Backbone bond lengths (Angstrom), bond angles and torsions (degrees), N, CA, C in turn:
res aa  C-N    CA-C-N  psi(-1)  N-CA   C-N-CA  omega(-1)  CA-C   N-CA-C  phi
1 M - - - 1.449 - - 1.521 111.52 -
2 L 1.316 117.38 -46.03 1.456 120.05 179.01 1.528 110.13 -63.44
3 G 1.321 116.11 143.00 1.454 119.94 176.27 1.516 110.32 -82.22
4 R 1.332 115.73 166.19 1.459 119.59 -178.50 1.532 112.14 -60.52
5 R 1.342 117.10 -33.79 1.457 117.99 179.23 1.532 110.95 -63.03
6 Q 1.327 116.48 -40.57 1.464 119.18 179.01 1.529 111.11 -65.72
7 Y 1.341 116.43 -35.73 1.467 118.94 176.14 1.530 110.53 -66.00
8 R 1.313 116.57 -39.66 1.468 119.49 177.07 1.534 110.68 -61.32
9 I 1.315 115.95 -40.88 1.465 119.83 179.29 1.521 110.67 -64.97
10 K 1.330 116.70 -40.08 1.467 120.17 177.44 1.530 110.72 -62.06
11 V 1.334 117.19 -41.13 1.464 121.15 177.88 1.524 109.75 -65.32
12 L 1.325 117.51 -43.00 1.463 121.70 177.49 1.528 110.44 -55.57
13 Q 1.315 117.41 -46.91 1.463 121.38 -178.95 1.527 111.33 -63.66
14 A 1.333 116.37 -41.48 1.459 120.33 179.95 1.529 111.43 -67.90
15 L 1.320 116.62 -40.89 1.461 120.68 178.96 1.527 111.37 -67.72
16 Y 1.310 117.06 -35.17 1.461 120.56 177.88 1.530 109.78 -61.33
17 A 1.343 116.30 -45.91 1.471 120.08 178.32 1.525 110.50 -62.90
18 Y 1.332 115.66 -38.83 1.472 120.05 -178.51 1.529 111.33 -67.80
19 F 1.327 117.88 -51.69 1.462 121.00 -176.84 1.524 112.87 -72.37
20 Q 1.299 116.46 -24.49 1.459 119.86 178.44 1.520 111.25 -76.36
21 G 1.316 116.21 -15.07 1.452 120.01 178.67 1.506 114.04 99.74
22 G 1.337 116.35 5.54 1.458 118.78 178.20 1.506 112.15 -67.51
23 E 1.332 116.63 -30.09 1.466 121.19 176.25 1.522 107.85 -148.83
24 S 1.327 116.02 110.91 1.462 121.14 -173.35 1.525 113.72 -86.01
25 R 1.321 117.35 -12.43 1.470 120.18 -177.51 1.524 109.51 -97.49
26 P 1.322 117.34 117.30 1.467 120.31 -177.06 1.523 113.21 -56.31
27 E 1.331 117.42 -38.66 1.464 119.70 -176.69 1.533 111.73 -66.39
28 V 1.333 116.09 -34.46 1.468 119.63 177.85 1.528 109.63 -72.86
29 A 1.333 116.04 -42.70 1.465 120.35 177.70 1.529 110.64 -60.59
30 E 1.328 116.09 -36.19 1.462 120.51 178.64 1.520 111.10 -66.68
31 R 1.326 116.41 -41.48 1.469 119.82 177.57 1.529 110.39 -63.23
32 N 1.319 115.95 -39.45 1.463 119.70 178.09 1.532 111.01 -64.67
33 L 1.331 115.66 -35.90 1.461 120.49 178.01 1.530 110.13 -62.12
34 L 1.312 116.78 -48.77 1.463 120.81 179.73 1.524 111.42 -63.37
35 R 1.329 115.19 -37.18 1.467 118.82 178.63 1.529 110.71 -66.30
36 S 1.323 117.01 -35.97 1.464 119.34 179.86 1.531 110.87 -63.79
37 V 1.348 116.91 -34.73 1.463 120.65 177.10 1.524 109.96 -69.08
38 D 1.341 116.46 -43.98 1.469 120.45 177.60 1.526 111.00 -59.94
39 K 1.330 116.12 -39.98 1.458 120.04 -179.48 1.528 111.53 -68.20
40 F 1.326 116.70 -29.06 1.471 119.31 175.76 1.522 109.68 -62.71
41 Y 1.331 116.19 -46.83 1.458 119.48 179.54 1.528 110.66 -61.42
42 E 1.324 116.34 -39.51 1.466 119.91 178.05 1.525 110.55 -60.33
43 L 1.329 117.26 -42.16 1.459 121.43 178.88 1.529 110.53 -63.64
44 Y 1.303 116.81 -40.90 1.472 121.97 177.60 1.528 110.41 -55.53
45 Y 1.331 116.25 -45.70 1.458 120.17 -179.60 1.534 111.80 -74.48
46 L 1.321 117.52 -31.54 1.459 120.41 176.48 1.532 110.40 -61.09
47 L 1.317 116.76 -39.09 1.459 120.23 178.96 1.528 111.00 -66.00
48 F 1.317 117.18 -36.94 1.459 120.40 173.24 1.534 110.17 -61.64
49 S 1.313 115.34 -43.78 1.462 120.51 -179.98 1.526 111.09 -59.07
50 F 1.338 116.27 -41.47 1.464 119.54 -179.46 1.533 110.66 -69.06
51 L 1.318 117.27 -38.35 1.463 120.76 175.79 1.525 109.98 -57.75
52 F 1.327 116.86 -47.32 1.461 121.22 179.24 1.527 111.55 -63.66
53 E 1.337 116.38 -35.69 1.460 120.14 179.10 1.528 110.91 -65.18
54 I 1.324 117.00 -40.24 1.461 120.67 178.27 1.534 110.19 -63.18
55 I 1.320 116.54 -42.96 1.463 120.41 178.71 1.527 110.13 -65.27
56 H 1.337 116.45 -40.87 1.472 120.57 178.02 1.526 110.63 -60.99
57 F 1.326 117.20 -42.63 1.460 121.06 -179.81 1.530 110.12 -67.54
58 Y 1.304 116.69 -38.22 1.471 122.46 176.13 1.530 109.96 -58.37
59 S 1.321 116.66 -45.55 1.462 122.20 179.20 1.527 111.23 -66.00
60 Y 1.327 115.93 -41.88 1.470 121.23 179.22 1.526 111.17 -60.87
61 R 1.331 117.19 -46.47 1.456 120.62 -179.16 1.532 111.31 -67.08
62 M 1.303 115.98 -30.67 1.457 120.41 176.98 1.526 110.35 -65.02
63 E 1.339 116.35 -44.87 1.464 120.93 177.98 1.522 111.10 -67.71
64 E 1.319 116.11 -37.75 1.463 121.35 -179.97 1.527 111.02 -62.09
65 S 1.325 116.65 -37.48 1.463 120.93 -178.55 1.530 111.83 -64.07
66 K 1.315 116.63 -28.35 1.461 119.98 179.58 1.525 111.95 -67.83
67 S 1.349 116.29 -21.04 1.461 120.88 -175.77 1.524 113.40 -92.68
68 K 1.308 118.37 5.96 1.455 121.19 177.45 1.532 110.08 -63.92
69 F 1.329 116.69 159.22 1.458 120.13 177.04 1.528 111.01 -62.46
70 Y 1.326 116.18 -40.19 1.447 120.34 -179.00 1.535 110.27 -131.21
71 P 1.321 116.03 71.04 1.466 118.48 179.92 1.530 111.14 -67.89
72 T 1.304 114.82 147.45 1.462 119.77 177.41 1.532 109.20 -77.63
73 A 1.302 115.37 168.12 1.463 119.98 177.39 1.524 110.40 -61.46
74 E 1.336 115.71 -37.79 1.472 120.09 178.78 1.515 111.32 -65.80
75 E 1.342 116.84 -37.21 1.467 120.64 179.49 1.525 111.33 -71.08
76 L 1.331 117.03 -33.02 1.459 120.43 177.84 1.517 112.53 -74.92
77 N 1.317 115.69 -28.13 1.473 120.70 179.48 1.526 109.52 -130.22
78 P 1.323 115.91 70.85 1.473 119.83 -174.16 1.530 112.57 -70.20
79 N 1.309 114.20 157.69 1.464 121.39 175.46 1.527 108.19 -77.18
80 L 1.322 117.34 117.37 1.470 122.49 -175.06 1.536 113.21 -96.30
81 K 1.305 116.36 12.96 1.467 119.97 -172.47 1.526 112.47 -58.13
82 L 1.340 118.02 -42.54 1.457 119.82 -179.42 1.523 110.96 -66.48
83 L 1.330 117.20 -42.71 1.461 120.46 -179.40 1.523 111.89 -66.37
84 E 1.324 116.33 -24.97 1.465 120.68 -179.94 1.529 112.23 -98.86
85 N 1.329 116.58 10.22 1.462 121.84 178.45 1.530 109.79 -52.09
86 R 1.313 117.37 125.18 1.465 121.82 -173.36 1.530 113.10 -63.13
87 V 1.322 116.53 -42.46 1.466 119.92 -178.54 1.534 109.57 -69.02
88 L 1.311 116.62 -40.01 1.460 120.71 176.85 1.520 110.24 -59.01
89 R 1.324 116.93 -44.73 1.465 120.34 179.92 1.525 111.71 -63.96
90 Q 1.332 116.71 -39.42 1.473 119.33 177.09 1.527 110.73 -58.83
91 L 1.331 116.19 -43.84 1.459 120.70 -179.67 1.527 111.21 -67.73
92 Q 1.316 116.48 -42.53 1.467 120.46 -178.50 1.520 112.45 -65.52
93 Q 1.336 117.01 -22.03 1.458 121.58 -177.89 1.530 113.20 -104.22
94 N 1.339 117.29 -1.50 1.462 120.43 -176.04 1.523 111.10 -75.35
95 K 1.317 117.08 122.47 1.458 121.41 -174.61 1.528 112.06 -65.16
96 N 1.312 117.01 -39.23 1.461 121.34 178.85 1.526 110.98 -58.77
97 L 1.312 116.53 -44.62 1.458 121.45 179.70 1.526 111.06 -70.43
98 L 1.332 116.89 -43.36 1.464 120.17 -179.88 1.528 111.56 -63.69
99 D 1.328 117.22 -37.81 1.474 120.90 177.61 1.526 110.80 -64.17
100 A 1.332 116.22 -40.54 1.469 120.14 179.27 1.525 110.65 -64.96
101 L 1.328 116.68 -43.12 1.464 120.26 179.54 1.523 111.13 -64.95
102 E 1.321 115.88 -36.34 1.468 119.57 177.10 1.526 110.76 -68.10
103 K 1.310 116.63 -38.00 1.466 121.77 179.07 1.528 111.40 -61.02
104 Y 1.322 116.63 -46.19 1.463 120.22 -175.16 1.531 113.21 -85.12
105 K 1.341 116.74 -20.15 1.469 121.00 175.77 1.536 112.72 52.18
106 F 1.312 115.60 51.73 1.470 120.21 176.89 1.520 109.77 -66.90
107 S 1.312 116.54 144.52 1.454 121.69 176.97 1.528 109.40 -137.61
108 W 1.333 115.02 135.92 1.463 120.53 179.93 1.524 111.50 -113.94
109 S 1.322 116.38 14.96 1.472 120.73 -176.03 1.525 112.52 -61.93
110 E 1.328 117.17 -30.45 1.460 119.93 -179.81 1.522 112.24 -97.44
111 E 1.312 116.58 6.88 1.464 120.80 -179.17 1.527 111.30 -122.10
112 Q 1.338 115.70 31.46 1.457 119.60 -175.60 1.532 113.18 -66.68
113 Q 1.318 116.84 -28.01 1.465 118.71 177.19 1.526 110.38 -63.60
114 M 1.323 115.71 -41.04 1.464 120.19 178.02 1.533 110.21 -67.22
115 V 1.326 116.36 -40.21 1.461 121.20 178.45 1.534 110.14 -61.81
116 R 1.337 116.77 -46.39 1.467 120.49 -179.70 1.529 111.74 -63.23
117 K 1.326 115.82 -35.68 1.459 120.24 -179.54 1.521 110.96 -64.21
118 V 1.316 117.34 -43.87 1.464 120.75 178.05 1.523 109.80 -69.84
119 Y 1.338 116.80 -38.37 1.469 120.86 178.17 1.526 111.18 -59.29
120 Q 1.326 116.93 -43.44 1.456 120.53 -179.60 1.521 111.41 -61.76
121 K 1.323 116.70 -39.47 1.465 120.51 177.14 1.527 110.47 -66.54
122 L 1.338 115.83 -38.60 1.458 120.16 177.76 1.530 110.59 -63.35
123 K 1.326 115.51 -49.63 1.467 120.93 -174.88 1.528 111.97 -62.11
124 S 1.317 116.81 -34.31 1.468 120.28 -176.81 1.526 113.23 -96.14
125 S 1.313 117.23 4.01 1.466 119.77 -174.51 1.530 111.86 -75.87
126 K 1.306 114.22 144.04 1.458 121.19 176.91 1.530 110.12 -66.29
127 D 1.333 116.62 -34.60 1.468 121.04 -178.99 1.525 110.68 -61.53
128 L 1.342 117.12 -42.62 1.464 120.00 -179.85 1.521 110.23 -65.52
129 A 1.324 117.07 -44.47 1.468 120.23 -179.80 1.527 110.95 -59.35
130 E 1.321 115.82 -43.13 1.475 119.38 -179.89 1.518 111.13 -66.51
131 Y 1.320 116.68 -37.62 1.467 121.37 179.72 1.529 110.63 -66.87
132 L 1.324 116.77 -47.00 1.461 120.49 -177.18 1.522 112.22 -67.33
133 N 1.318 116.71 -29.68 1.460 120.42 -173.49 1.530 113.49 -111.92
134 S 1.306 116.00 21.51 1.478 119.21 -177.29 1.531 112.72 -68.94
135 G 1.328 116.35 -21.35 1.464 119.77 -179.87 1.511 113.36 77.92
136 K 1.323 116.56 8.46 1.464 119.80 178.37 1.527 108.53 -138.17
137 T 1.304 115.18 169.22 1.465 119.41 176.66 1.521 109.10 -148.66
138 S 1.323 115.52 129.24 1.461 120.54 178.99 1.519 108.98 -155.99
139 Y 1.318 115.18 159.36 1.467 119.83 178.59 1.521 110.33 -63.06
140 K 1.326 116.91 -41.99 1.463 121.21 -179.11 1.524 111.25 -61.58
141 E 1.339 116.78 -42.23 1.457 120.13 178.99 1.530 110.30 -63.28
142 D 1.333 116.47 -43.77 1.463 120.65 178.07 1.530 110.82 -59.24
143 Q 1.313 116.15 -44.76 1.462 121.88 -178.40 1.524 111.42 -64.02
144 E 1.316 116.09 -47.03 1.468 120.45 -178.12 1.525 111.15 -64.84
145 Y 1.339 116.86 -39.60 1.466 117.88 -178.88 1.538 111.34 -70.41
146 L 1.343 117.70 -42.41 1.461 119.33 -178.62 1.527 111.02 -62.63
147 E 1.327 116.48 -40.38 1.469 119.73 177.79 1.524 110.41 -64.30
148 K 1.331 116.30 -39.75 1.461 121.27 179.93 1.528 110.34 -66.71
149 L 1.337 116.65 -41.21 1.463 121.00 177.74 1.526 110.20 -57.38
150 F 1.328 115.88 -48.84 1.459 119.29 -179.09 1.523 111.45 -65.03
151 R 1.321 116.70 -48.22 1.463 121.27 -174.67 1.529 112.53 -64.84
152 K 1.330 116.92 -41.21 1.458 120.29 -174.60 1.528 113.84 -84.63
153 L 1.332 117.32 -34.23 1.458 119.77 -172.41 1.520 114.51 -105.92
154 I 1.319 117.11 -36.58 1.468 119.96 -177.05 1.516 111.19 -94.27
155 A 1.321 117.26 -50.30 1.462 120.01 -178.76 1.527 111.84 -63.88
156 K 1.338 117.11 -24.56 1.456 120.52 -179.42 1.531 113.06 -99.99
157 S 1.318 116.94 10.10 1.463 120.22 178.69 1.529 109.95 -76.49
158 S 1.313 116.99 111.43 1.469 120.61 179.06 1.529 110.41 -66.54
159 D 1.337 116.87 -31.09 1.468 120.47 178.05 1.524 110.61 -65.46
160 L 1.322 115.78 -44.14 1.470 119.46 179.67 1.519 110.47 -66.26
161 Q 1.318 117.32 -41.37 1.459 120.48 178.74 1.527 110.99 -62.21
162 S 1.322 117.52 -43.06 1.473 121.12 178.20 1.518 110.47 -64.24
163 Y 1.337 116.19 -39.44 1.470 120.61 177.79 1.524 110.48 -59.94
164 C 1.330 116.67 -44.88 1.465 121.00 -179.22 1.525 111.41 -66.10
165 E 1.327 116.82 -42.58 1.463 120.57 -179.98 1.525 111.60 -65.00
166 D 1.326 116.90 -34.96 1.465 120.54 178.17 1.517 111.77 -72.79
167 R 1.316 115.40 -28.49 1.465 120.05 -175.72 1.528 112.39 -77.86
168 S 1.329 117.40 -31.48 1.470 119.98 -178.34 1.520 110.90 -150.46
169 I 1.319 116.22 133.82 1.466 120.30 177.54 1.526 110.83 -67.02
170 Y 1.314 116.85 -21.49 1.459 120.67 -179.43 1.530 111.75 -74.49
171 W 1.323 117.30 -16.52 1.460 120.15 -172.15 1.519 114.16 -95.91
172 S 1.320 117.79 -1.94 1.465 119.59 -177.08 1.533 111.94 -62.86
173 D 1.335 117.16 -32.26 1.468 120.55 -179.14 1.524 112.93 -106.39
174 D 1.341 116.74 -1.35 1.463 119.56 -171.22 1.520 115.07 -103.14
175 F 1.322 117.29 -12.24 1.476 119.93 -172.50 1.530 111.39 -58.20
176 E 1.311 116.38 -48.42 1.472 120.23 -176.97 1.529 111.23 -65.21
177 I 1.334 116.64 -41.25 1.465 119.99 -179.16 1.526 110.59 -66.63
178 A 1.336 116.99 -45.33 1.463 120.73 179.80 1.525 110.78 -62.71
179 S 1.330 116.25 -38.77 1.464 120.14 177.51 1.530 110.46 -62.67
180 G 1.323 115.69 -39.74 1.460 120.01 178.18 1.517 112.14 -63.22
181 F 1.334 116.03 -38.44 1.461 119.73 179.06 1.523 111.24 -68.63
182 L 1.323 117.43 -36.86 1.465 118.91 179.11 1.531 110.27 -68.19
183 S 1.327 117.05 -41.45 1.468 119.95 175.50 1.524 110.58 -58.28
184 K 1.324 115.13 -41.57 1.464 119.61 -179.90 1.528 110.67 -65.92
185 T 1.330 116.89 -37.04 1.461 120.87 177.66 1.522 110.19 -58.03
186 I 1.323 116.59 -48.33 1.466 120.73 -179.92 1.528 110.73 -61.06
187 K 1.320 116.95 -41.66 1.465 120.82 -178.51 1.524 112.63 -66.76
188 L 1.340 116.94 -30.60 1.466 120.65 -174.31 1.528 114.27 -88.83
189 I 1.317 117.36 -14.64 1.464 120.03 -179.92 1.530 109.32 -64.73
190 S 1.322 115.42 140.53 1.462 120.39 178.32 1.528 109.31 -116.84
191 E 1.309 116.08 169.97 1.457 120.57 -177.07 1.519 112.84 -62.96
192 N 1.340 116.54 -26.84 1.469 119.18 -178.93 1.523 113.12 -94.87
193 F 1.346 117.17 14.19 1.465 120.44 178.40 1.528 108.33 -74.10
194 G 1.342 116.42 112.00 1.461 121.44 -172.92 1.518 114.50 -86.99
195 D 1.336 115.45 171.43 1.463 120.40 -176.50 1.522 113.20 -75.22
196 Q 1.354 117.62 -10.02 1.463 120.84 179.21 1.530 112.13 -100.86
197 E 1.303 117.20 -4.05 1.461 119.41 -175.82 1.523 111.58 -79.21
198 I 1.338 114.88 158.38 1.460 121.68 -176.03 1.521 109.41 -95.00
199 L 1.323 116.19 129.42 1.458 119.76 -179.34 1.519 111.83 -57.50
200 M 1.329 116.14 -37.29 1.455 120.47 -177.95 1.524 111.40 -62.79
201 A 1.329 116.70 -26.08 1.458 120.49 -178.91 1.522 111.70 -66.73
202 L 1.327 116.82 -13.87 1.459 119.92 175.96 1.523 111.14 -67.10
203 F 1.338 115.69 -26.01 1.460 120.72 -174.25 1.524 112.52 -101.58
204 I 1.326 116.76 -30.88 1.466 120.86 -175.82 1.520 110.18 -135.73
205 K 1.317 116.48 149.18 1.467 120.48 -175.24 1.526 112.17 -73.32
206 D 1.314 117.36 -38.69 1.460 121.72 -178.54 1.522 108.36 -124.85
207 P 1.340 118.65 88.17 1.462 120.93 -172.73 1.520 114.33 -58.91
208 E 1.332 118.88 -36.75 1.467 120.68 -178.27 1.521 111.22 -69.46
209 E 1.318 117.42 -46.22 1.460 120.98 -179.00 1.520 111.05 -68.17
210 E 1.336 115.62 -41.78 1.463 119.69 -178.83 1.525 110.67 -64.95
211 E 1.324 116.15 -40.13 1.464 119.69 178.97 1.526 110.41 -62.11
212 K 1.323 116.96 -40.78 1.467 121.89 178.89 1.522 110.40 -64.20
213 E 1.336 117.06 -45.22 1.458 120.98 -179.28 1.525 111.70 -67.46
214 D 1.332 116.26 -39.20 1.461 119.74 -179.60 1.523 111.13 -66.91
215 K 1.322 117.15 -38.03 1.465 119.78 178.56 1.527 110.02 -65.31
216 K 1.326 116.66 -39.47 1.463 120.54 177.65 1.527 110.41 -63.28
217 F 1.335 116.54 -44.15 1.469 120.94 178.08 1.530 109.97 -59.85
218 L 1.306 116.44 -46.36 1.464 122.11 -178.38 1.525 111.22 -57.70
219 L 1.338 116.38 -51.68 1.465 120.68 -176.46 1.523 111.75 -71.62
220 D 1.329 117.41 -39.59 1.469 119.90 179.75 1.533 111.00 -62.87
221 L 1.316 116.33 -42.30 1.460 120.14 179.91 1.532 110.39 -63.73
222 F 1.305 116.38 -43.46 1.468 121.26 178.74 1.530 110.83 -62.69
223 R 1.323 117.12 -50.05 1.468 121.76 -175.76 1.528 111.92 -67.58
224 K 1.319 116.91 -44.71 1.464 119.60 -175.64 1.524 111.56 -69.99
225 T 1.328 117.23 -29.63 1.464 119.61 176.62 1.522 110.06 -68.30
226 I 1.323 116.62 -39.81 1.472 120.10 178.29 1.526 110.50 -69.42
227 M 1.323 116.91 -46.46 1.470 121.20 -177.16 1.529 111.72 -62.67
228 G 1.318 117.16 -36.26 1.470 119.68 -177.39 1.512 113.56 -96.50
229 S 1.335 117.39 10.71 1.458 121.31 -172.49 1.527 113.30 -57.49
230 D 1.328 117.68 -46.84 1.472 120.43 -177.01 1.530 111.52 -64.68
231 V 1.322 116.22 -43.27 1.464 120.66 177.93 1.527 109.88 -62.95
232 M 1.325 115.75 -41.76 1.471 120.29 -179.81 1.524 111.40 -66.11
233 D 1.340 117.53 -33.95 1.471 120.37 175.89 1.523 110.47 -57.61
234 R 1.323 115.51 -44.09 1.466 119.88 -178.93 1.525 110.99 -68.19
235 M 1.331 115.79 -36.63 1.464 119.36 177.61 1.527 110.74 -63.89
236 I 1.323 115.79 -43.54 1.469 120.23 179.69 1.531 110.41 -65.77
237 E 1.332 116.28 -42.05 1.469 120.62 179.35 1.520 111.31 -60.57
238 S 1.332 116.45 -35.12 1.470 119.83 -178.40 1.523 112.33 -66.73
239 R 1.328 116.44 -20.61 1.457 121.02 -178.99 1.533 113.00 -111.46
240 T 1.314 115.37 8.07 1.478 119.56 178.41 1.527 108.96 -134.73
241 Q 1.331 116.34 53.72 1.463 121.20 -175.43 1.523 112.26 -58.78
242 N 1.307 116.69 -29.62 1.470 119.91 -178.00 1.523 113.15 -90.33
243 W 1.334 114.88 5.95 1.463 119.81 -179.83 1.530 109.82 -126.44
244 E 1.321 117.12 145.47 1.457 121.28 167.77 1.518 106.61 -96.52
245 L 1.342 115.39 141.69 1.465 118.33 -176.99 1.520 112.14 -55.57
246 E 1.334 116.29 -33.68 1.460 120.38 -178.75 1.521 112.05 -63.28
247 R 1.342 115.98 -22.96 1.465 120.06 -178.59 1.525 112.53 -87.51
248 I 1.333 115.81 -11.50 1.465 119.70 179.53 1.529 108.43 -90.20
249 A 1.310 117.02 135.75 1.465 120.92 -179.30 1.520 110.52 -56.75
250 L 1.339 116.50 137.54 1.464 121.06 -177.73 1.525 111.10 -58.09
251 T 1.313 116.98 -39.79 1.466 119.82 179.10 1.519 111.10 -59.19
252 D 1.331 116.96 -41.46 1.466 120.86 -179.78 1.525 111.33 -65.02
253 I 1.323 116.27 -42.22 1.469 120.49 178.93 1.525 110.45 -61.98
254 I 1.331 115.96 -44.29 1.469 119.79 -178.83 1.521 110.75 -64.17
255 L 1.316 117.45 -41.79 1.467 120.20 178.84 1.526 111.05 -61.33
256 I 1.329 116.64 -41.22 1.467 120.36 178.45 1.527 110.45 -65.35
257 K 1.328 116.74 -42.22 1.474 120.26 179.31 1.523 111.52 -64.47
258 M 1.319 116.90 -42.06 1.463 119.82 177.97 1.526 110.73 -61.57
259 A 1.319 116.26 -41.95 1.466 120.23 178.38 1.527 110.50 -63.47
260 L 1.326 116.99 -41.84 1.472 120.51 178.08 1.528 110.91 -62.37
261 A 1.322 116.39 -40.65 1.468 119.86 178.24 1.519 110.28 -60.44
262 E 1.320 116.71 -43.08 1.468 119.73 178.82 1.518 111.58 -65.35
263 L 1.322 116.32 -42.63 1.459 119.87 -178.37 1.523 111.44 -61.48
264 M 1.337 116.28 -40.73 1.459 120.33 -173.70 1.527 114.52 -88.73
265 Y 1.329 117.80 -31.75 1.468 119.93 -168.60 1.520 115.38 -117.37
266 F 1.331 118.09 -8.25 1.465 119.51 -178.98 1.524 108.07 -111.53
267 S 1.303 115.33 89.37 1.465 121.71 -168.50 1.524 113.83 -67.18
268 Q 1.334 118.45 -21.36 1.457 119.40 -175.42 1.530 113.67 -99.70
269 I 1.331 117.06 3.61 1.464 119.96 176.84 1.523 108.19 -100.56
270 P 1.326 118.58 118.50 1.475 120.87 -178.57 1.529 111.70 -59.75
271 V 1.319 115.94 146.66 1.470 121.78 -179.99 1.524 110.55 -55.09
272 K 1.329 116.67 -45.77 1.465 120.82 -177.39 1.528 111.59 -60.72
273 V 1.325 116.19 -38.89 1.471 120.33 179.32 1.519 110.18 -62.94
274 T 1.331 116.43 -46.44 1.466 120.65 179.99 1.526 110.94 -60.25
275 L 1.310 117.02 -49.39 1.467 119.88 -178.45 1.531 111.55 -61.51
276 N 1.320 116.29 -44.94 1.469 119.76 -179.92 1.527 111.98 -63.23
277 E 1.334 116.14 -40.66 1.462 119.95 -178.17 1.526 111.76 -62.21
278 Y 1.320 116.41 -45.19 1.471 118.66 -176.45 1.518 112.33 -75.01
279 I 1.306 117.35 -27.40 1.466 119.53 173.29 1.526 109.00 -67.19
280 E 1.334 116.95 -42.45 1.463 120.48 179.49 1.529 111.29 -64.90
281 I 1.327 116.78 -41.57 1.470 119.83 179.13 1.525 110.58 -65.48
282 S 1.338 116.54 -36.28 1.463 120.26 -179.90 1.531 111.04 -63.33
283 K 1.331 117.32 -29.28 1.467 120.44 178.11 1.519 111.04 -63.65
284 Q 1.336 116.10 -29.69 1.465 121.20 -178.58 1.517 112.30 -87.36
285 F 1.329 116.90 -34.07 1.465 119.86 -171.16 1.530 114.55 -113.34
286 S 1.313 117.87 -4.23 1.460 120.57 179.76 1.520 110.41 -126.58
287 S 1.326 116.02 169.87 1.462 120.86 177.70 1.523 109.96 -77.02
288 H 1.320 116.35 170.92 1.466 120.50 179.07 1.530 110.72 -61.41
289 K 1.341 116.71 -41.61 1.463 120.52 178.24 1.516 111.00 -65.16
290 S 1.339 116.49 -37.99 1.462 120.43 179.93 1.514 110.84 -63.86
291 K 1.336 116.40 -39.01 1.461 120.38 179.78 1.530 110.36 -58.41
292 S 1.329 116.93 -45.63 1.463 121.17 179.13 1.520 110.90 -65.58
293 F 1.344 116.29 -39.03 1.462 121.35 179.16 1.526 110.69 -63.05
294 I 1.332 116.32 -48.04 1.468 121.03 -179.40 1.522 110.28 -62.22
295 N 1.316 116.13 -43.28 1.461 120.71 179.79 1.528 110.80 -58.32
296 G 1.335 116.40 -47.23 1.460 120.54 -178.69 1.515 112.82 -65.14
297 I 1.328 116.96 -44.96 1.474 120.83 -179.37 1.520 111.13 -64.73
298 L 1.332 117.04 -43.06 1.466 119.63 -178.70 1.530 111.28 -65.20
299 D 1.301 116.90 -38.35 1.474 119.68 177.26 1.529 110.61 -59.77
300 K 1.336 116.71 -45.39 1.463 121.19 -179.94 1.529 111.42 -65.45
301 L 1.331 116.24 -44.99 1.467 120.03 -177.93 1.527 111.40 -67.73
302 A 1.325 116.90 -36.96 1.463 120.02 177.38 1.525 110.42 -63.55
303 T 1.322 116.81 -39.17 1.466 121.36 176.90 1.525 110.20 -64.65
304 D 1.337 116.85 -44.45 1.464 121.32 178.44 1.527 111.02 -58.69
305 L 1.331 116.38 -47.49 1.466 120.81 -177.55 1.527 111.53 -65.78
306 T 1.304 115.95 -36.10 1.466 119.77 178.54 1.525 110.28 -65.68
307 E 1.331 116.81 -45.45 1.459 121.35 179.51 1.522 111.59 -64.44
308 E 1.312 117.17 -33.44 1.468 122.12 179.64 1.525 111.97 -85.92
309 K 1.354 115.77 2.38 1.468 122.77 179.80 1.530 112.15 57.48
310 K 1.313 115.85 37.09 1.461 121.51 177.69 1.527 112.03 -98.18
311 I 1.329 115.22 -1.48 1.460 120.01 173.45 1.512 107.84 -109.88
312 R 1.308 115.95 114.39 1.466 121.06 -179.63 1.524 108.27 -127.09
313 K 1.300 115.94 108.96 1.439 120.83 -179.10 1.523 109.93 -104.59
314 T 1.310 116.03 138.31 1.462 121.70 -179.74 1.511 109.08 -122.08
315 G 1.311 115.18 164.64 1.451 119.78 -178.34 1.509 110.21 104.86
316 R 1.307 115.53 168.24 1.462 121.82 -174.96 1.522 110.50 -60.98
317 G 1.314 116.57 122.51 1.455 121.11 177.91 1.511 114.43 79.22
318 L 1.339 117.70 5.37 1.465 120.47 -176.12 1.512 113.08 -117.49
319 M 1.300 119.39 -1.21 1.453 122.01 -176.70 1.521 110.34 -61.39
320 T 1.355 116.15 132.47 1.466 120.86 178.38 1.517 110.08 -130.17
């Protein structure tokens, strides 16, 4: 499910902890890397759990209103459009999702104040009123509203984000990415998406094979960057004569080393893809000046490696 860029970011984070001295044993750092990926998936499902909890609370309050001493006509005959949302029902009935929720056993019983806070925003939102009173019904409308509900009310809940960050150190940087993946899940579901289908299949054609290949990419990138670190230091020094490595930000050095590992050891990844990916990641994790520095150094090193015939790409359109 995770894209290659997210795997690169996970490797960057693990390598930063390793080179900074937070964990000196590569095998332990590697286990932490794999755990960080597992925790991402857990966060993805936790967000689904919270979405379902909000809908459950919405339904509960609807039933509760019927029991008032003097319920209004609207309270006695509420609009059930949200509860009957087609995409919501597909998700609530999906075995893959239900199995994951059962595995993690999320509970919101002690977080009802947070649940009520999001519910109040939902109940008073202009988007909900427009959805309930649109006078039409379609799968597309259901899909667009459910995605909007999640994106505007749940993904932007500072309380939920703080809760996730307090619950796991792995989630401090993952909340926004996981929220983006859940929004994408809702957008990609189709009317024929059955209750036995795998959510991950929305993103990749062969989830088992892709997961195997992605894990190999993740571990190979981590291991080869560590194994070639000393050689890469000398390569970087050769192109930064006016800089001492100690003066270059550790994040920048790691990004350059990861890019070098890809250029030299990942024969099926095009050079342009590698360079573009690390420049994009540097925009998120480095300063504006660092981005320009990394771009310049990588261009020079890629040229050096090409001239020394140390970059060998295989596959259709990649022969060098």
